[in-house]
Structures are given as structure tokens and as C-alpha cells.
TIZASE-753929 format. One line per field, with one value per residue (C-alpha): residue number from 1; x, y, z. Coordinates in nm, 3 decimals, always signed. Last residue first. Layout:
num = [NUM, ...] $
X = [X, ...] $
Y = [Y, ...] $
Z = [Z, ...] $
//
This chain:
num = [273, 272, 271, 270, 269, 268, 267, 266, 265, 264, 263, 262, 261, 260, 259, 258, 257, 256, 255, 254, 253, 252, 251, 250, 249, 248, 247, 246, 245, 244, 243, 242, 241, 240, 239, 238, 237, 236, 235, 234, 233, 232, 231, 230, 229, 228, 227, 226, 225, 224, 223, 222, 221, 220, 219, 218, 217, 216, 215, 214, 213, 212, 211, 210, 209, 208, 207, 206, 205, 204, 203, 202, 201, 200, 199, 198, 197, 196, 195, 194, 193, 192, 191, 190, 189, 188, 187, 186, 185, 184, 183, 182, 181, 180, 179, 178, 177, 176, 175, 174, 173, 172, 171, 170, 169, 168, 167, 166, 165, 164, 163, 162, 161, 160, 159, 158, 157, 156, 155, 154, 153, 152, 151, 150, 149, 148, 147, 146, 145, 144, 143, 142, 141, 140, 139, 138, 137, 136, 135, 134, 133, 132, 131, 130, 129, 128, 127, 126, 125, 124, 123, 122, 121, 120, 119, 118, 117, 116, 115, 114, 113, 112, 111, 110, 109, 108, 107, 106, 105, 104, 103, 102, 101, 100, 99, 98, 97, 96, 95, 94, 93, 92, 91, 90, 89, 88, 87, 86, 85, 84, 83, 82, 81, 80, 79, 78, 77, 76, 75, 74, 73, 72, 71, 70, 69, 68, 67, 66, 65, 64, 63, 62, 61, 60, 59, 58, 57, 56, 55, 54, 53, 52, 51, 50, 49, 48, 47, 46, 45, 44, 43, 42, 41, 40, 39, 38, 37, 36, 35, 34, 33, 32, 31, 30, 29, 28, 27, 26, 25, 24, 23, 22, 21, 20, 19, 18, 17, 16, 15, 14, 13, 12, 11, 10, 9, 8, 7, 6, 5, 4, 3, 2, 1] $
X = [+0.898, +1.049, +0.827, +0.511, +0.228, -0.119, -0.409, -0.643, -0.974, -1.288, -1.289, -1.292, -1.094, -1.273, -1.272, -1.088, -1.269, -1.058, -1.001, -1.151, -1.462, -1.246, -1.138, -1.458, -1.825, -1.967, -2.317, -2.446, -2.479, -2.830, -2.863, -3.173, -3.210, -3.169, -3.456, -3.510, -3.137, -3.093, -3.373, -3.214, -2.877, -3.027, -3.197, -2.873, -2.690, -2.959, -2.940, -2.561, -2.593, -2.847, -2.616, -2.333, -2.537, -2.669, -2.427, -2.476, -2.242, -2.141, -1.925, -2.075, -1.848, -2.105, -1.868, -1.894, -2.264, -2.188, -1.914, -2.146, -2.415, -2.162, -2.061, -2.425, -2.473, -2.173, -2.316, -2.651, -2.479, -2.315, -2.659, -2.678, -3.014, -3.213, -3.008, -3.093, -3.464, -3.464, -3.296, -3.566, -3.837, -3.660, -3.650, -4.024, -4.100, -3.887, -4.066, -4.405, -4.286, -4.157, -4.489, -4.669, -4.439, -4.497, -4.873, -4.859, -4.658, -4.893, -5.193, -5.019, -4.948, -5.312, -5.429, -5.200, -5.328, -5.689, -5.615, -5.453, -5.748, -5.989, -5.778, -5.768, -6.144, -6.206, -5.982, -6.168, -5.966, -5.804, -5.695, -5.430, -5.269, -5.537, -5.371, -5.502, -5.291, -5.336, -5.616, -5.628, -5.796, -5.948, -6.275, -6.466, -6.193, -6.259, -6.549, -6.389, -6.060, -6.228, -6.411, -6.098, -5.883, -6.126, -6.140, -5.761, -5.709, -5.966, -5.784, -5.452, -5.601, -5.658, -5.548, -5.696, -5.991, -6.066, -6.067, -6.306, -6.552, -6.614, -6.914, -6.843, -6.481, -6.589, -6.856, -6.644, -6.345, -6.566, -6.720, -6.385, -6.234, -6.533, -6.477, -6.101, -6.129, -6.384, -6.175, -5.863, -6.042, -6.207, -6.438, -6.506, -6.563, -6.395, -6.066, -5.968, -6.136, -5.902, -5.587, -5.640, -5.398, -5.444, -5.275, -5.373, -5.236, -5.477, -5.412, -5.624, -5.764, -6.004, -6.153, -6.333, -6.684, -6.747, -7.087, -6.978, -7.015, -6.789, -6.903, -6.684, -6.560, -6.351, -5.980, -5.893, -5.812, -5.471, -5.437, -5.088, -5.082, -4.876, -4.759, -4.961, -5.015, -5.283, -5.222, -5.521, -5.455, -5.662, -5.679, -5.876, -5.689, -5.364, -5.365, -5.134, -4.766, -4.625, -4.302, -4.229, -4.409, -4.717, -5.019, -5.363, -5.650, -5.871, -6.160, -6.413, -6.449, -6.321, -6.026, -5.957, -5.616, -5.539, -5.171, -5.010, -4.767, -4.477, -4.229, -4.331, -4.559, -4.451, -4.711, -4.675, -4.962, -4.978, -5.280, -5.076, -4.795] $
Y = [-8.940, -9.116, -8.934, -9.092, -8.845, -8.954, -8.758, -8.601, -8.791, -8.583, -8.637, -9.017, -9.183, -9.411, -9.793, -10.014, -10.351, -10.668, -10.826, -11.183, -11.075, -10.889, -11.232, -11.275, -11.243, -11.149, -11.215, -10.976, -11.124, -11.182, -11.017, -10.823, -10.456, -10.335, -10.556, -10.466, -10.452, -10.802, -10.941, -10.798, -10.950, -11.293, -11.288, -11.186, -11.479, -11.728, -11.597, -11.639, -12.001, -12.079, -11.931, -12.149, -12.469, -12.370, -12.574, -12.484, -12.682, -12.564, -12.756, -13.099, -13.401, -13.653, -13.749, -13.394, -13.452, -13.759, -13.578, -13.286, -13.527, -13.673, -13.329, -13.239, -13.558, -13.473, -13.124, -13.276, -13.514, -13.217, -13.107, -13.404, -13.426, -13.296, -13.515, -13.826, -13.739, -13.683, -14.022, -14.193, -14.023, -14.128, -14.489, -14.485, -14.331, -14.594, -14.878, -14.739, -14.683, -15.042, -15.177, -14.974, -15.110, -15.469, -15.417, -15.260, -15.552, -15.807, -15.637, -15.620, -15.993, -16.068, -15.845, -16.032, -16.370, -16.258, -16.124, -16.455, -16.648, -16.443, -16.498, -16.874, -16.881, -16.706, -16.958, -17.256, -17.478, -17.812, -18.031, -18.296, -18.567, -18.657, -18.954, -19.297, -19.549, -19.891, -20.047, -20.417, -20.666, -21.005, -20.915, -20.876, -20.639, -20.414, -20.222, -20.146, -20.053, -19.816, -19.631, -19.607, -19.489, -19.212, -19.079, -19.092, -18.901, -18.639, -18.578, -18.544, -18.303, -18.037, -17.717, -17.728, -17.960, -17.787, -17.447, -17.578, -17.709, -18.081, -18.308, -18.316, -18.415, -18.724, -18.829, -18.775, -18.957, -19.248, -19.287, -19.278, -19.529, -19.764, -19.772, -19.826, -20.098, -20.291, -20.265, -20.389, -20.679, -20.827, -21.126, -21.096, -21.330, -21.645, -21.523, -21.237, -21.428, -21.724, -21.514, -21.325, -21.030, -20.870, -20.532, -20.167, -19.822, -19.549, -19.234, -18.922, -18.667, -18.386, -18.123, -17.839, -17.691, -17.460, -17.484, -17.436, -17.811, -17.893, -17.973, -18.244, -18.278, -18.587, -18.655, -19.020, -19.241, -19.398, -19.751, -19.854, -20.225, -20.372, -20.727, -21.027, -21.167, -21.438, -21.747, -21.959, -22.335, -22.606, -22.969, -23.227, -23.229, -23.357, -23.424, -23.171, -23.145, -22.830, -22.637, -22.350, -22.058, -22.155, -22.347, -22.264, -22.506, -22.760, -22.536, -22.727, -22.688, -23.035, -22.971, -22.601, -22.483, -22.127, -22.044, -21.765, -21.521, -21.297, -21.585, -21.746, -22.050, -22.323, -22.572, -22.933, -23.177, -23.142, -22.909, -22.676, -22.673] $
Z = [+16.960, +17.256, +17.495, +17.342, +17.353, +17.459, +17.321, +17.571, +17.621, +17.567, +17.187, +17.223, +16.947, +16.691, +16.761, +16.512, +16.431, +16.427, +16.079, +16.051, +15.858, +15.610, +15.467, +15.264, +15.355, +15.688, +15.807, +16.072, +16.413, +16.547, +16.885, +16.782, +16.863, +16.504, +16.371, +16.002, +15.940, +16.092, +15.876, +15.562, +15.655, +15.722, +15.381, +15.212, +15.374, +15.261, +14.904, +14.911, +15.032, +14.758, +14.494, +14.626, +14.567, +14.222, +14.002, +13.636, +13.411, +13.063, +12.812, +12.876, +12.832, +12.969, +13.252, +13.387, +13.461, +13.670, +13.860, +13.930, +14.053, +14.299, +14.412, +14.472, +14.673, +14.887, +14.945, +15.046, +15.285, +15.453, +15.567, +15.809, +15.990, +15.691, +15.456, +15.663, +15.669, +15.293, +15.240, +15.447, +15.241, +14.920, +15.042, +15.113, +14.775, +14.600, +14.782, +14.676, +14.320, +14.300, +14.429, +14.165, +13.891, +14.009, +14.008, +13.663, +13.525, +13.682, +13.524, +13.187, +13.203, +13.281, +12.997, +12.757, +12.878, +12.832, +12.485, +12.388, +12.532, +12.321, +12.009, +12.070, +12.129, +11.797, +11.618, +11.765, +11.999, +11.912, +12.203, +12.131, +12.346, +12.599, +12.772, +12.873, +13.066, +13.229, +13.025, +13.121, +12.888, +12.977, +12.806, +13.133, +13.253, +12.953, +13.107, +13.443, +13.277, +13.035, +13.312, +13.530, +13.237, +13.143, +13.499, +13.535, +13.210, +13.311, +13.640, +13.460, +13.208, +13.472, +13.295, +12.944, +13.006, +13.337, +13.170, +12.902, +13.158, +13.195, +13.126, +12.751, +12.818, +13.011, +12.760, +12.447, +12.597, +12.702, +12.356, +12.179, +12.424, +12.385, +12.010, +12.029, +12.296, +12.089, +11.771, +11.949, +12.121, +11.814, +11.880, +12.248, +12.544, +12.412, +12.268, +12.502, +12.785, +12.735, +12.700, +13.024, +13.064, +12.722, +12.700, +12.700, +12.621, +12.511, +12.303, +12.281, +12.038, +12.128, +11.896, +12.068, +12.061, +12.356, +12.526, +12.891, +12.960, +12.669, +12.317, +12.163, +11.805, +11.749, +11.705, +11.656, +11.960, +11.907, +12.055, +12.161, +12.246, +12.529, +12.467, +12.581, +12.230, +12.201, +11.988, +11.890, +11.875, +11.704, +11.808, +11.603, +11.271, +11.431, +11.803, +11.963, +12.046, +12.204, +12.161, +12.399, +12.560, +12.769, +12.642, +12.775, +12.815, +12.633, +12.525, +12.312, +11.938, +11.848, +12.070, +12.131, +12.249, +12.366, +12.318, +12.515, +12.361, +12.464, +12.494, +12.165, +12.133, +11.887, +11.762, +11.639, +11.561, +11.183, +11.209, +11.429, +11.166] $
//
């Protein structure tokens, strides 16, 4: 059709016309008439092209050999330059992308490659864009999509991650112990000021033990009270002149004491008897 004088340019294309080998201009989308056998049209697609960058072995700055694969997105923005300045745009972009990826990754540390890929992507895109502008091509996105680590490095990183998790677990456990010790100290102060709180706590423990359906329960609270009473009694017997009252146990403590009769006082006789 172009040699017959009729050419159709699609919406996503631009037509570059040469007349007897000389550039005659750009044709926009639509139908165009040309001089037969003297005009020739080259169609340039302006759509975005996805260019995969194959995986290649790269030695990082800290001497670790890794495999890096990437993907680049570009499009032709100047149809004339894409035809006149370079023969094969896709091949040129693919080769320069591989070289740039190898150079940028080789100047970086392994940790930076793994954690700061966004910075590396921007650096690669800027270098590619500056080079491809003279070809009428714009590179607007480059992404590192696959990073292959040696098996030994993967095991080392797994051990490092495990040690880091264990460290955080121990720190959290230590913080919990510190908080628990502080709370226990506060509880001890409260029980010291309010002895009844200890009895309530004992009753609570008794209820918890009884829920387990145990047949025998040893509850030492009363034994401690009896031991304290015996100690007070022994101290009172060792110090007869002290004012400490003797401990009493049972209902006999409430019965009033009967004084013995005085032998010098005559007995009283009731006349009614």
C-alpha cells in the first residue's frame, strides 16, 4: 500500500516519510497519500514497551555474588530520532539496561540491595533515561524483580533473623519480669498495711484449689496464728513483770475470774438461810 501511494497510520503510531531517501516529515494517525515509488513510510509505535532484563551474576561491594534480574518500561517519544539515530531501539535499551544494573548493584552493599531497592531503581532509571534521550526514547520505570542469594548466605541470614527474634523475646520477657516484680512489691506493701487482705487472698487460693477436685487441702493460716499465740505466751512467762496480757483461747477467755476468800475476813451469814 505505501508504494501505491496510500498509507494508514493507527492512533498509537507515527509515520516517518522518506522521499528518495530524504526525510519529509511525520504523518499523524489517519489516511495519507504519497507519491508512488518515491515516498516510503516507516511506522513507529508510541506504546509502552516492557523490557525484561535477564538475570546476571553480580558481585556486590562487600564481595557477595548474587543473581539480579530486572524489568524496564520505556516508550518512543520522538519518532524521527527512533528511526534516524539508532537502528534497533529495543536491543539497544536491553543491552544498556543490563550494563547499568550490573554497575549500580556492584557499587552497593548486599544489605542496601535487599532493603533499599527503591533507591537503586531510581539510580538505574536516571542513567538509562539520560542515555536513551538521544534516541528519542524515554525510560520511566526500572524495577529489580528478582535477587538470588547463595545457599550459604541464605542460611546465615536465617540464623541472624532467628537470633534477632530470640533477642527481642528475651528483652520482652525481662521487661515483663521487671513489671511483675514492681507489682508484687506494691501488693506486699498493701498486704502489710491491711492484714485482712492476706486472709482474702488465702480464701481465693482455697477456692482455686477446690476447683481442681482435690481430696486433701492444707491451709496453714490458722497454724500460723496458733504459733504466734504460743510465742507470745512464752515471752510473757519469761517476763513476769511485763504488762503484756496472756493470750486466751476459746470461750473461757470471756468468763470473769473468781477471787479466793481472805482468811482474815469473817464469813458473812445471810439471815434468811
